[in-house]
C-alpha positions as CSV (number, residue, x, y, z in Angstrom):
1,M,-23.3,-101.1,61.4
2,K,-20.1,-102.6,63.0
3,Q,-19.3,-101.7,66.6
4,Q,-17.0,-98.6,66.7
5,N,-13.8,-99.4,68.5
6,K,-10.8,-97.2,69.6
7,I,-7.8,-98.6,67.9
8,I,-4.1,-97.6,67.9
9,V,-1.8,-98.8,65.1
10,V,1.9,-98.4,65.9
11,G,4.0,-98.4,62.7
12,A,1.3,-97.0,60.5
13,T,3.4,-95.1,58.0
14,S,4.1,-97.9,55.5
15,G,3.7,-101.6,54.7
16,L,1.2,-103.8,56.6
17,G,0.8,-101.3,59.4
18,R,-0.4,-98.6,57.1
19,M,-2.7,-100.9,55.2
20,L,-4.3,-102.2,58.4
21,A,-4.8,-98.6,59.7
22,E,-6.5,-97.7,56.5
23,R,-8.8,-100.7,56.8
24,Y,-9.8,-99.8,60.3
25,I,-10.4,-96.2,59.2
26,R,-12.7,-97.4,56.4
27,D,-14.6,-99.5,58.9
28,G,-15.5,-96.4,60.8
29,H,-13.4,-96.9,64.0
30,V,-11.7,-94.2,66.0
31,V,-8.1,-94.8,65.0
32,G,-4.8,-93.5,66.3
33,I,-1.8,-93.9,64.0
34,V,1.8,-93.8,65.2
35,G,5.0,-93.5,63.2
36,R,8.2,-91.6,62.7
37,R,7.2,-89.8,59.5
38,G,4.7,-87.1,60.0
39,D,4.0,-86.6,56.3
40,K,3.1,-90.2,55.9
41,L,0.7,-90.0,58.9
42,A,-0.9,-87.0,57.3
43,E,-1.5,-88.9,54.1
44,V,-3.3,-91.7,56.0
45,A,-5.4,-89.3,58.1
46,K,-6.4,-86.9,55.2
47,G,-10.1,-86.5,55.1
48,H,-10.8,-88.5,58.2
49,S,-11.8,-86.6,61.3
50,E,-11.8,-89.7,63.5
51,V,-8.0,-90.3,63.0
52,H,-5.5,-89.1,65.6
53,C,-1.9,-88.8,64.6
54,L,1.2,-89.3,66.8
55,K,4.6,-88.7,65.4
56,A,6.9,-90.8,67.6
57,D,9.7,-93.3,67.5
58,V,9.3,-96.5,69.5
59,T,13.1,-96.4,70.2
60,D,12.6,-93.3,72.3
61,I,12.2,-95.5,75.3
62,S,11.9,-92.7,77.8
63,Q,8.9,-91.0,76.0
64,I,7.0,-93.5,74.0
65,A,4.8,-94.7,76.9
66,V,4.0,-91.1,77.8
67,H,3.0,-90.3,74.2
68,L,0.8,-93.4,73.9
69,S,-1.0,-92.6,77.1
70,A,-1.7,-89.1,75.8
71,L,-2.9,-90.5,72.5
72,A,-5.3,-92.9,74.3
73,G,-6.6,-90.1,76.4
74,E,-7.2,-88.0,73.3
75,M,-9.1,-90.8,71.7
76,G,-11.3,-91.4,74.8
77,G,-9.9,-94.8,75.6
78,L,-8.5,-97.8,73.9
79,D,-9.8,-101.3,72.8
80,L,-7.1,-102.6,70.5
81,L,-3.5,-101.8,69.9
82,V,-1.8,-103.3,66.8
83,L,2.0,-103.3,67.0
84,C,3.5,-103.3,63.6
85,S,6.8,-101.5,64.1
86,G,9.7,-103.5,62.9
87,V,13.0,-103.3,60.9
88,G,15.3,-105.9,59.5
89,R,18.1,-106.3,57.0
90,M,20.0,-109.1,55.4
91,N,23.5,-109.0,56.9
92,P,25.9,-111.4,55.0
93,D,29.0,-109.8,56.5
94,L,27.6,-109.8,60.1
95,D,28.1,-106.0,60.4
96,Y,27.2,-105.0,63.9
97,G,26.1,-101.6,62.6
98,L,23.3,-103.3,60.7
99,E,22.2,-105.5,63.5
100,L,21.9,-102.7,66.1
101,P,18.9,-100.9,64.6
102,T,17.0,-104.2,64.4
103,V,17.7,-104.9,68.1
104,D,16.7,-101.3,69.1
105,T,13.4,-101.3,67.2
106,N,12.3,-105.0,67.3
107,V,13.4,-105.7,70.9
108,R,13.8,-102.5,73.0
109,G,11.2,-100.3,71.3
110,W,8.8,-103.1,70.7
111,T,9.0,-104.2,74.3
112,A,8.3,-100.6,75.5
113,V,5.1,-100.5,73.4
114,A,4.0,-104.0,74.2
115,D,4.5,-103.5,78.0
116,W,2.6,-100.2,77.9
117,A,-0.4,-101.6,76.0
118,F,-0.6,-104.8,78.1
119,S,-0.4,-102.8,81.4
120,Y,-3.1,-100.4,80.1
121,F,-5.4,-103.3,79.3
122,M,-4.7,-105.1,82.5
123,Q,-5.5,-102.0,84.6
124,Q,-8.6,-101.4,82.5
125,G,-9.7,-105.1,82.9
126,H,-10.1,-105.8,79.2
127,G,-8.5,-105.1,75.8
128,H,-6.6,-106.6,72.9
129,L,-2.9,-106.4,72.0
130,A,-2.1,-107.7,68.6
131,A,1.5,-107.8,67.3
132,I,3.1,-108.6,64.0
133,S,6.0,-111.0,64.6
134,S,7.1,-113.4,61.7
135,V,7.6,-117.0,60.7
136,A,11.3,-115.9,60.8
137,G,11.1,-116.2,64.5
138,I,10.6,-120.0,64.3
139,R,14.3,-120.7,63.4
140,G,17.6,-118.8,63.3
141,L,18.2,-117.5,59.8
142,A,21.8,-117.2,58.6
143,P,21.2,-114.2,56.3
144,A,19.5,-112.1,59.0
145,P,20.6,-113.2,62.5
146,A,19.3,-110.2,64.5
147,Y,15.9,-110.2,62.6
148,S,15.1,-113.8,63.2
149,A,16.3,-113.7,66.8
150,S,14.2,-110.6,67.5
151,K,11.1,-112.2,66.1
152,A,11.7,-115.3,68.3
153,Y,12.0,-112.9,71.2
154,Q,8.6,-111.3,70.2
155,I,6.9,-114.7,69.9
156,H,8.0,-115.8,73.3
157,Y,7.3,-112.4,74.9
158,L,3.7,-112.5,73.6
159,E,3.2,-116.1,74.9
160,A,4.4,-114.9,78.3
161,L,1.9,-112.0,78.2
162,R,-0.9,-114.5,77.4
163,Q,0.1,-116.5,80.4
164,R,-0.1,-113.4,82.6
165,A,-3.5,-112.6,81.3
166,R,-4.8,-116.1,81.9
167,I,-3.3,-116.2,85.5
168,S,-5.0,-112.8,86.3
169,R,-8.3,-113.9,84.7
170,K,-8.6,-110.5,83.1
171,R,-10.4,-110.2,79.7
172,V,-7.1,-109.3,77.9
173,C,-6.4,-110.9,74.6
174,V,-2.9,-111.2,73.1
175,T,-2.6,-112.1,69.4
176,D,0.6,-113.1,67.8
177,V,0.4,-112.8,64.0
178,R,3.3,-114.4,62.1
179,P,3.4,-113.5,58.4
180,G,5.7,-115.3,55.9
181,F,7.4,-113.3,53.1
182,V,5.2,-110.3,52.1
183,R,6.1,-107.9,49.4
184,T,6.6,-104.7,51.5
185,P,9.4,-102.1,51.8
186,L,10.8,-104.2,54.6
187,L,11.5,-107.1,52.3
188,S,14.6,-106.5,50.1
189,H,15.1,-108.6,46.9
190,P,11.8,-110.4,47.0
191,E,12.6,-111.9,43.6
192,K,15.2,-114.1,45.3
193,L,12.6,-115.6,47.7
194,F,9.8,-118.1,47.4
195,W,6.1,-117.8,48.3
196,V,6.1,-114.0,48.6
197,D,2.6,-112.9,49.3
198,E,1.1,-109.7,48.0
199,P,0.4,-107.3,50.9
200,E,-3.4,-107.0,50.1
201,K,-3.7,-110.8,50.6
202,A,-1.7,-110.7,53.8
203,V,-3.6,-107.8,55.3
204,R,-6.9,-109.5,54.7
205,A,-5.7,-112.6,56.6
206,I,-4.2,-110.5,59.4
207,Y,-7.4,-108.5,59.7
208,R,-9.4,-111.7,60.0
209,A,-7.0,-113.2,62.6
210,I,-7.2,-110.1,64.8
211,S,-11.0,-109.8,64.5
212,A,-11.3,-113.5,65.6
213,R,-9.1,-112.7,68.6
214,K,-6.8,-115.6,67.8
215,K,-3.9,-116.4,70.1
216,K,-1.6,-116.9,67.2
217,A,-1.9,-117.1,63.4
218,V,0.6,-117.9,60.7
219,I,-0.1,-115.8,57.5
220,T,-1.0,-117.0,54.9
221,R,-2.3,-120.6,54.5
222,R,0.7,-121.9,52.7
223,W,3.0,-120.5,55.4
224,A,0.7,-122.1,58.0
225,F,1.3,-125.4,56.3
226,L,5.1,-124.9,56.1
227,A,5.6,-123.5,59.6
228,P,5.5,-126.9,61.5
229,W,8.0,-128.4,59.1
230,M,10.3,-125.4,59.6
231,R,10.1,-126.1,63.4
232,I,11.2,-129.7,63.2
233,A,13.6,-129.6,60.2
234,P,17.2,-130.5,61.2
235,E,19.7,-127.7,61.4
236,W,21.8,-129.0,58.6
237,L,18.9,-129.0,56.2
238,V,17.9,-125.4,57.1
239,A,21.6,-124.3,56.6
240,T,21.7,-126.1,53.3
241,I,18.5,-124.4,52.0
242,L,19.6,-121.0,53.2
243,G,23.1,-121.5,51.7
244,K,21.6,-122.2,48.3
245,A,19.2,-119.2,48.6
C-alpha cells in the first residue's frame, strides 16, 4: 500500500485541479480540496470520508491564509499542496476589464497561497509545493498578454522559492509544472490551436512529475520538445505565428 499523505489541492472544482484531486483521493490519501464553488467540491468529496472541503476564493487575500491554516489543522498536517487556481482569457481588444481578473487570481491570489504553503513547509522543515504554471509563461503572447505575463511571474516566483529552500537547507521541494494546451474549460476555442492535449493524458504526466518531486516539468513530451525553441525564437517569428493563428 502506498504511503498515505496529507494533500491540499487549491482549484479543485474543475479542470486539471479536479482531476488531480480525484486521483489523490483514489490513491487513498487524506485530501483537502479548495475552490469557489461549494457544489462542485461536494461532488468531488461524495462518498469519501477522508476528503475535507474548503469553499474559498484565492483572491480573498485577507482570509485565504487563515482558511488554509484551519484546513491543514483539520487534516492533521500537510505534506503536499498543489496550486492549480488560474484564469485567463484571449483579449484581442486589450480590454482592461478582462485583464484584471487574471492578474487578481494568477498573481495576487496565487502569491498569497504560494507564500502560505512555502512558509508552512519551511517552518515544518519539510514539505512539497507544486504549482501549475504554463508554457505560456515562456514568451509574451499577443492574444493573451496578462495570462502569459502572469505565468512568467509564476515561473520566476517558483524559482525564487527553490533558491530560498536551497539556501536554508530545508527539505522543502518546489515543483513548477508547465502544461501546453490542454482541453479544459480554461481553454477557449481549442479547435483553433495545435497540439491540444486531452486532460487525462496531461494529468497522468503532471501526477508523475509531482510524484518524482521534479523541480520543473513541461507537459507533455511534445511540448517539452517545443519549449526550448519557443524560448530562443526571434520575436518577429513569434509575432508572425501568433498573427496567423
